[in-house]
N, CA, C and O atoms as CSV, one atom per row, in Angstrom:
chain,resi,resn,atom,element,x,y,z
A,1,MET,N,N,4.680,-16.789,-12.369
A,1,MET,CA,C,3.501,-16.278,-12.124
A,1,MET,C,C,3.933,-14.901,-12.667
A,1,MET,O,O,5.023,-14.406,-12.378
A,2,ARG,N,N,2.890,-14.217,-13.589
A,2,ARG,CA,C,2.957,-12.959,-14.094
A,2,ARG,C,C,1.421,-12.386,-13.511
A,2,ARG,O,O,0.428,-13.016,-13.150
A,3,ALA,N,N,1.721,-10.756,-13.596
A,3,ALA,CA,C,0.631,-9.986,-13.072
A,3,ALA,C,C,-0.586,-10.228,-13.850
A,3,ALA,O,O,-1.678,-10.314,-13.289
A,4,GLN,N,N,-0.457,-10.332,-15.035
A,4,GLN,CA,C,-1.736,-10.985,-15.579
A,4,GLN,C,C,-2.447,-12.208,-15.388
A,4,GLN,O,O,-3.617,-12.153,-15.768
A,5,ASP,N,N,-2.061,-13.327,-14.892
A,5,ASP,CA,C,-2.222,-14.466,-14.049
A,5,ASP,C,C,-3.191,-14.064,-12.629
A,5,ASP,O,O,-4.115,-14.755,-12.201
A,6,ILE,N,N,-2.685,-12.710,-12.024
A,6,ILE,CA,C,-3.407,-12.549,-10.865
A,6,ILE,C,C,-4.657,-11.787,-10.988
A,6,ILE,O,O,-5.685,-11.988,-10.340
A,7,LEU,N,N,-4.405,-10.624,-12.158
A,7,LEU,CA,C,-5.515,-9.546,-12.563
A,7,LEU,C,C,-5.742,-9.502,-13.991
A,7,LEU,O,O,-5.502,-8.364,-14.397
A,8,PRO,N,N,-6.030,-10.115,-14.719
A,8,PRO,CA,C,-6.348,-9.771,-16.465
A,8,PRO,C,C,-6.279,-8.212,-16.395
A,8,PRO,O,O,-6.419,-7.313,-15.566
A,9,ASP,N,N,-6.001,-8.377,-17.657
A,9,ASP,CA,C,-6.119,-6.644,-18.255
A,9,ASP,C,C,-7.387,-6.330,-17.899
A,9,ASP,O,O,-7.546,-5.274,-17.288
A,10,HIS,N,N,-8.634,-7.234,-18.224
A,10,HIS,CA,C,-10.087,-6.553,-18.192
A,10,HIS,C,C,-10.724,-6.244,-16.900
A,10,HIS,O,O,-11.698,-5.514,-16.711
A,11,VAL,N,N,-9.738,-7.186,-15.671
A,11,VAL,CA,C,-10.479,-6.788,-14.366
A,11,VAL,C,C,-9.309,-6.068,-13.755
A,11,VAL,O,O,-8.097,-6.263,-13.853
A,12,ASN,N,N,-10.144,-5.024,-12.982
A,12,ASN,CA,C,-9.590,-4.045,-12.262
A,12,ASN,C,C,-9.536,-4.513,-10.598
A,12,ASN,O,O,-8.664,-3.947,-9.940
A,13,THR,N,N,-10.193,-5.260,-10.059
A,13,THR,CA,C,-10.017,-5.951,-8.691
A,13,THR,C,C,-10.057,-7.123,-8.315
A,13,THR,O,O,-10.485,-7.900,-9.169
A,14,GLY,N,N,-9.777,-7.555,-7.364
A,14,GLY,CA,C,-9.985,-8.986,-7.040
A,14,GLY,C,C,-9.866,-9.134,-5.433
A,14,GLY,O,O,-9.723,-8.240,-4.599
A,15,GLU,N,N,-9.944,-10.193,-5.296
A,15,GLU,CA,C,-10.862,-10.621,-3.749
A,15,GLU,C,C,-9.038,-11.339,-2.910
A,15,GLU,O,O,-8.471,-12.145,-3.648
A,16,PHE,N,N,-8.626,-11.167,-2.146
A,16,PHE,CA,C,-7.372,-11.740,-1.651
A,16,PHE,C,C,-7.677,-11.601,-0.150
A,16,PHE,O,O,-7.810,-10.526,0.435
A,17,ASN,N,N,-7.772,-12.826,0.399
A,17,ASN,CA,C,-8.392,-13.282,2.019
A,17,ASN,C,C,-9.092,-12.163,2.460
A,17,ASN,O,O,-8.763,-11.294,3.268
A,18,GLY,N,N,-10.298,-12.342,1.684
A,18,GLY,CA,C,-11.663,-11.560,2.425
A,18,GLY,C,C,-11.508,-9.806,1.805
A,18,GLY,O,O,-12.243,-8.843,2.025
A,19,VAL,N,N,-10.755,-9.869,1.309
A,19,VAL,CA,C,-10.643,-7.786,1.251
A,19,VAL,C,C,-10.319,-7.901,-0.376
A,19,VAL,O,O,-9.504,-8.609,-0.968
A,20,THR,N,N,-11.463,-6.739,-0.958
A,20,THR,CA,C,-11.077,-6.708,-2.345
A,20,THR,C,C,-10.097,-5.525,-2.502
A,20,THR,O,O,-10.243,-4.479,-1.869
A,21,VAL,N,N,-9.244,-5.708,-3.245
A,21,VAL,CA,C,-7.941,-5.043,-3.507
A,21,VAL,C,C,-8.420,-4.732,-5.213
A,21,VAL,O,O,-8.994,-5.424,-6.054
A,22,ARG,N,N,-7.894,-3.415,-5.215
A,22,ARG,CA,C,-8.168,-2.545,-6.536
A,22,ARG,C,C,-6.640,-2.821,-7.461
A,22,ARG,O,O,-5.538,-2.888,-6.916
A,23,LYS,N,N,-6.826,-2.927,-8.631
A,23,LYS,CA,C,-5.519,-3.199,-9.646
A,23,LYS,C,C,-4.722,-1.822,-9.072
A,23,LYS,O,O,-5.501,-0.948,-8.694
A,24,GLY,N,N,-3.758,-1.607,-8.992
A,24,GLY,CA,C,-2.560,-0.392,-8.757
A,24,GLY,C,C,-2.624,-0.210,-7.068
A,24,GLY,O,O,-2.046,0.780,-6.620
A,25,THR,N,N,-3.053,-0.787,-6.462
A,25,THR,CA,C,-2.860,-0.802,-4.837
A,25,THR,C,C,-1.294,-0.439,-4.429
A,25,THR,O,O,-0.855,0.513,-3.784
A,26,VAL,N,N,-0.530,-1.712,-5.136
A,26,VAL,CA,C,1.122,-1.376,-4.680
A,26,VAL,C,C,1.293,-0.450,-5.287
A,26,VAL,O,O,1.959,0.182,-4.466
A,27,GLY,N,N,1.213,0.236,-6.206
A,27,GLY,CA,C,1.919,1.044,-7.055
A,27,GLY,C,C,1.441,2.535,-6.912
A,27,GLY,O,O,1.783,3.601,-7.424
A,28,ALA,N,N,0.649,2.204,-6.139
A,28,ALA,CA,C,0.162,4.097,-5.321
A,28,ALA,C,C,0.666,3.460,-3.849
A,28,ALA,O,O,1.033,4.436,-3.195
A,29,PHE,N,N,0.791,2.598,-3.282
A,29,PHE,CA,C,0.965,2.380,-2.075
A,29,PHE,C,C,2.962,3.330,-2.192
A,29,PHE,O,O,3.399,4.399,-1.766
A,30,LEU,N,N,3.375,2.547,-2.729
A,30,LEU,CA,C,5.107,2.590,-3.221
A,30,LEU,C,C,5.013,4.186,-3.200
A,30,LEU,O,O,5.556,4.912,-2.367
A,31,ALA,N,N,4.086,4.659,-4.453
A,31,ALA,CA,C,4.332,6.403,-4.694
A,31,ALA,C,C,3.907,7.196,-3.714
A,31,ALA,O,O,4.218,8.378,-3.863
A,32,ASN,N,N,3.138,6.863,-2.512
A,32,ASN,CA,C,2.942,7.111,-1.476
A,32,ASN,C,C,3.898,7.341,-0.485
A,32,ASN,O,O,3.991,8.385,0.159
A,33,ALA,N,N,4.709,6.214,-0.352
A,33,ALA,CA,C,5.926,6.110,0.518
A,33,ALA,C,C,6.619,7.140,-0.086
A,33,ALA,O,O,6.793,8.150,0.596
A,34,ARG,N,N,7.119,7.110,-1.378
A,34,ARG,CA,C,8.092,8.354,-1.591
A,34,ARG,C,C,7.591,9.764,-1.612
A,34,ARG,O,O,8.296,10.733,-1.891
A,35,THR,N,N,6.591,9.798,-1.364
A,35,THR,CA,C,6.474,11.274,-1.245
A,35,THR,C,C,6.427,11.483,0.097
A,35,THR,O,O,6.875,12.532,0.559
A,36,LEU,N,N,5.958,10.656,0.786
A,36,LEU,CA,C,6.588,11.076,2.408
A,36,LEU,C,C,8.076,10.985,2.510
A,36,LEU,O,O,8.664,11.884,3.110
A,37,GLN,N,N,8.566,10.262,2.129
A,37,GLN,CA,C,10.043,10.417,2.404
A,37,GLN,C,C,11.109,11.589,1.356
A,37,GLN,O,O,12.327,11.667,1.518
A,38,ALA,N,N,10.484,12.250,0.518
A,38,ALA,CA,C,10.854,13.115,-0.226
A,38,ALA,C,C,11.001,14.357,0.393
A,38,ALA,O,O,10.009,14.956,0.809
A,39,GLU,N,N,12.031,14.773,0.491
A,39,GLU,CA,C,12.433,16.477,0.947
A,39,GLU,C,C,11.514,17.384,0.882
A,39,GLU,O,O,11.101,18.163,1.741
A,40,GLY,N,N,11.126,17.174,-0.560
A,40,GLY,CA,C,10.721,18.253,-1.315
A,40,GLY,C,C,9.175,18.373,-0.937
A,40,GLY,O,O,8.693,19.505,-0.933
A,41,SER,N,N,8.598,17.594,-0.709
A,41,SER,CA,C,7.102,17.085,0.001
A,41,SER,C,C,6.342,18.444,0.509
A,41,SER,O,O,6.927,19.243,1.239
A,42,THR,N,N,5.285,18.604,0.165
A,42,THR,CA,C,4.637,19.717,1.073
A,42,THR,C,C,4.271,19.143,2.128
A,42,THR,O,O,4.313,17.918,2.017
A,43,GLU,N,N,3.852,19.594,3.328
A,43,GLU,CA,C,3.197,18.889,4.569
A,43,GLU,C,C,1.772,18.656,4.090
A,43,GLU,O,O,1.247,17.765,4.757
A,44,GLN,N,N,0.925,19.189,3.101
A,44,GLN,CA,C,-0.411,18.763,2.314
A,44,GLN,C,C,-0.162,17.473,1.833
A,44,GLN,O,O,-0.876,16.498,2.071
A,45,ALA,N,N,1.059,17.472,1.017
A,45,ALA,CA,C,1.388,16.417,0.233
A,45,ALA,C,C,1.638,15.000,1.373
A,45,ALA,O,O,1.146,13.877,1.265
A,46,ARG,N,N,2.412,15.434,2.269
A,46,ARG,CA,C,2.702,14.265,3.111
A,46,ARG,C,C,1.527,13.911,3.941
A,46,ARG,O,O,1.584,12.843,4.551
A,47,ALA,N,N,0.260,14.796,4.076
A,47,ALA,CA,C,-0.796,14.230,4.918
A,47,ALA,C,C,-1.842,13.390,4.178
A,47,ALA,O,O,-2.562,12.469,4.565
A,48,GLU,N,N,-1.683,14.076,2.833
A,48,GLU,CA,C,-2.671,12.908,1.865
A,48,GLU,C,C,-1.777,12.035,1.750
A,48,GLU,O,O,-2.393,10.981,1.594
A,49,ALA,N,N,-0.559,11.804,1.729
A,49,ALA,CA,C,0.210,10.211,1.287
A,49,ALA,C,C,-0.251,9.509,2.457
A,49,ALA,O,O,-0.741,8.382,2.382
A,50,ARG,N,N,-0.128,10.048,3.376
A,50,ARG,CA,C,-0.182,9.036,4.693
A,50,ARG,C,C,-1.329,8.935,4.832
A,50,ARG,O,O,-1.382,7.872,5.451
A,51,ALA,N,N,-2.652,9.367,4.673
A,51,ALA,CA,C,-4.330,9.091,4.724
A,51,ALA,C,C,-4.761,8.183,3.613
A,51,ALA,O,O,-5.809,7.539,3.673
A,52,ASP,N,N,-3.643,8.128,2.239
A,52,ASP,CA,C,-3.883,6.874,1.404
A,52,ASP,C,C,-3.253,5.707,1.642
A,52,ASP,O,O,-3.676,4.582,1.377
A,53,ILE,N,N,-1.825,6.117,2.351
A,53,ILE,CA,C,-1.517,4.355,3.093
A,53,ILE,C,C,-2.275,4.005,3.915
A,53,ILE,O,O,-2.620,2.825,3.978
A,54,VAL,N,N,-2.746,4.965,4.784
A,54,VAL,CA,C,-3.316,4.340,5.852
A,54,VAL,C,C,-4.717,3.301,5.036
A,54,VAL,O,O,-4.838,2.089,5.219
A,55,ASP,N,N,-5.562,4.079,4.227
A,55,ASP,CA,C,-6.372,3.323,3.503
A,55,ASP,C,C,-5.808,2.089,3.012
A,55,ASP,O,O,-6.373,1.018,3.236
A,56,ALA,N,N,-4.813,2.158,2.408
A,56,ALA,CA,C,-4.489,0.923,1.329
A,56,ALA,C,C,-3.837,-0.299,2.623
A,56,ALA,O,O,-3.609,-1.453,2.262
A,57,VAL,N,N,-3.656,0.019,3.716
A,57,VAL,CA,C,-3.063,-0.709,4.642
A,57,VAL,C,C,-3.756,-2.053,4.505
A,57,VAL,O,O,-3.089,-3.030,4.163
A,58,PRO,N,N,-5.167,-2.168,4.772
A,58,PRO,CA,C,-5.755,-3.302,4.898
A,58,PRO,C,C,-5.607,-4.514,3.614
A,58,PRO,O,O,-5.714,-5.730,3.771
A,59,ALA,N,N,-5.326,-3.762,2.290
A,59,ALA,CA,C,-5.347,-4.471,1.162
A,59,ALA,C,C,-3.816,-5.102,0.571
A,59,ALA,O,O,-3.563,-6.002,-0.230
A,60,MET,N,N,-2.850,-4.066,1.467
A,60,MET,CA,C,-1.220,-4.607,1.433
A,60,MET,C,C,-1.585,-5.599,2.495
A,60,MET,O,O,-0.846,-6.583,2.509
A,61,ALA,N,N,-2.346,-5.586,3.205
A,61,ALA,CA,C,-2.018,-6.776,4.436
A,61,ALA,C,C,-2.439,-8.046,3.655
A,61,ALA,O,O,-1.830,-9.104,3.495
A,62,ALA,N,N,-3.709,-7.623,3.195
A,62,ALA,CA,C,-4.608,-8.974,2.607
A,62,ALA,C,C,-3.662,-9.628,1.322
A,62,ALA,O,O,-3.758,-10.795,0.944
A,63,LEU,N,N,-3.037,-8.941,0.932
A,63,LEU,CA,C,-2.116,-9.419,-0.119
A,63,LEU,C,C,-0.550,-10.160,0.132
A,63,LEU,O,O,0.213,-10.712,-0.661
A,64,GLY,N,N,-0.467,-9.921,1.475
A,64,GLY,CA,C,0.722,-10.422,2.281
A,64,GLY,C,C,2.133,-9.795,2.162
A,64,GLY,O,O,3.222,-10.246,2.515
A,65,MET,N,N,1.788,-8.574,1.538
A,65,MET,CA,C,3.220,-7.587,1.778
A,65,MET,C,C,3.767,-7.681,2.773
A,65,MET,O,O,4.890,-8.182,2.713
A,66,PHE,N,N,3.353,-7.344,3.844
A,66,PHE,CA,C,3.629,-7.042,5.298
A,66,PHE,C,C,4.476,-8.495,5.431
A,66,PHE,O,O,5.696,-8.331,5.410
A,67,ASP,N,N,4.137,-9.540,5.529
A,67,ASP,CA,C,4.750,-10.773,5.603
A,67,ASP,C,C,5.797,-11.005,4.571
A,67,ASP,O,O,6.299,-12.109,4.785
A,68,VAL,N,N,6.282,-10.478,3.641
A,68,VAL,CA,C,7.473,-11.072,2.989
A,68,VAL,C,C,8.050,-9.588,2.758
A,68,VAL,O,O,9.208,-9.662,2.348
A,69,PHE,N,N,7.675,-8.488,2.872
A,69,PHE,CA,C,8.504,-7.329,2.820
A,69,PHE,C,C,8.713,-6.617,3.948
A,69,PHE,O,O,7.747,-6.387,4.675
A,70,GLU,N,N,9.876,-6.192,4.255
A,70,GLU,CA,C,10.159,-5.221,5.308
A,70,GLU,C,C,9.957,-3.729,5.095
A,70,GLU,O,O,10.541,-3.251,4.122
A,71,ILE,N,N,9.215,-2.910,5.857
A,71,ILE,CA,C,9.356,-1.623,5.479
A,71,ILE,C,C,10.750,-0.875,6.398
A,71,ILE,O,O,10.882,-0.831,7.621
A,72,SER,N,N,11.469,-0.456,5.572
A,72,SER,CA,C,13.065,-0.022,6.330
A,72,SER,C,C,12.968,1.708,6.755
A,72,SER,O,O,13.730,2.299,7.521
A,73,ASP,N,N,11.947,2.211,6.101
A,73,ASP,CA,C,11.687,3.442,6.799
A,73,ASP,C,C,10.977,3.609,8.003
A,73,ASP,O,O,9.765,3.402,7.937
A,74,PRO,N,N,11.595,4.033,9.409
A,74,PRO,CA,C,11.245,3.608,10.436
A,74,PRO,C,C,9.604,4.161,10.665
A,74,PRO,O,O,8.777,3.390,11.153
A,75,ALA,N,N,9.248,5.497,10.281
A,75,ALA,CA,C,8.386,6.257,10.175
A,75,ALA,C,C,6.946,5.804,9.530
A,75,ALA,O,O,5.794,5.825,9.964
A,76,LEU,N,N,7.617,5.333,8.142
A,76,LEU,CA,C,6.471,4.481,7.429
A,76,LEU,C,C,5.947,3.251,8.124
A,76,LEU,O,O,4.753,3.010,8.299
A,77,ARG,N,N,7.108,2.387,8.559
A,77,ARG,CA,C,6.941,1.017,9.380
A,77,ARG,C,C,5.908,1.066,10.408
A,77,ARG,O,O,5.071,0.189,10.622
A,78,ALA,N,N,6.109,2.699,11.319
A,78,ALA,CA,C,5.601,2.279,12.291
A,78,ALA,C,C,3.755,3.149,11.933
A,78,ALA,O,O,2.780,3.125,12.686
A,79,LEU,N,N,3.855,3.711,10.763
A,79,LEU,CA,C,2.718,4.519,10.331
A,79,LEU,C,C,1.909,2.997,10.149
A,79,LEU,O,O,0.964,2.821,10.918
A,80,VAL,N,N,2.231,1.894,9.174
A,80,VAL,CA,C,1.631,0.530,8.880
A,80,VAL,C,C,1.461,-0.613,10.114
A,80,VAL,O,O,0.683,-1.567,10.122
A,81,ALA,N,N,2.081,-0.359,10.776
A,81,ALA,CA,C,1.914,-1.286,12.238
A,81,ALA,C,C,0.750,-0.502,12.839
A,81,ALA,O,O,-0.207,-1.235,13.089
A,82,GLN,N,N,0.564,0.790,13.140
A,82,GLN,CA,C,-0.456,1.288,14.097
A,82,GLN,C,C,-1.991,1.099,12.845
A,82,GLN,O,O,-3.061,1.666,13.067
A,83,HIS,N,N,-1.815,0.460,11.952
A,83,HIS,CA,C,-2.994,0.590,11.339
A,83,HIS,C,C,-3.298,-0.824,10.786
A,83,HIS,O,O,-4.370,-1.040,10.219
A,84,ARG,N,N,-2.242,-1.910,10.966
A,84,ARG,CA,C,-2.600,-2.778,10.818
A,84,ARG,C,C,-3.525,-3.801,11.143
A,84,ARG,O,O,-3.594,-3.929,12.366
A,85,PRO,N,N,-4.295,-4.612,10.495
A,85,PRO,CA,C,-5.399,-5.342,10.786
A,85,PRO,C,C,-4.972,-6.339,11.928
A,85,PRO,O,O,-3.885,-6.908,11.822
A,86,ALA,N,N,-5.835,-6.588,13.088
A,86,ALA,CA,C,-5.375,-7.823,13.661
A,86,ALA,C,C,-5.694,-9.062,13.346
A,86,ALA,O,O,-5.190,-10.003,13.959
């Protein structure tokens, strides 16, 4: 399966397990995770990244990301676990 099979170019959102997920959610989650891990990130950048990660957790869970991939960073893993839907 290819990306365009999930969300074609002209479609920006999809519904997965009852959650509307915007195209780019996975990429944004990864970018925010890198911001949290970067030594040079300011506390403000980290706070914004944490908030964006928390906002993305339901979508990432609906996609099944946390069922397939284990988060290796302990702090990020704990943040996600704290906000995963039941």
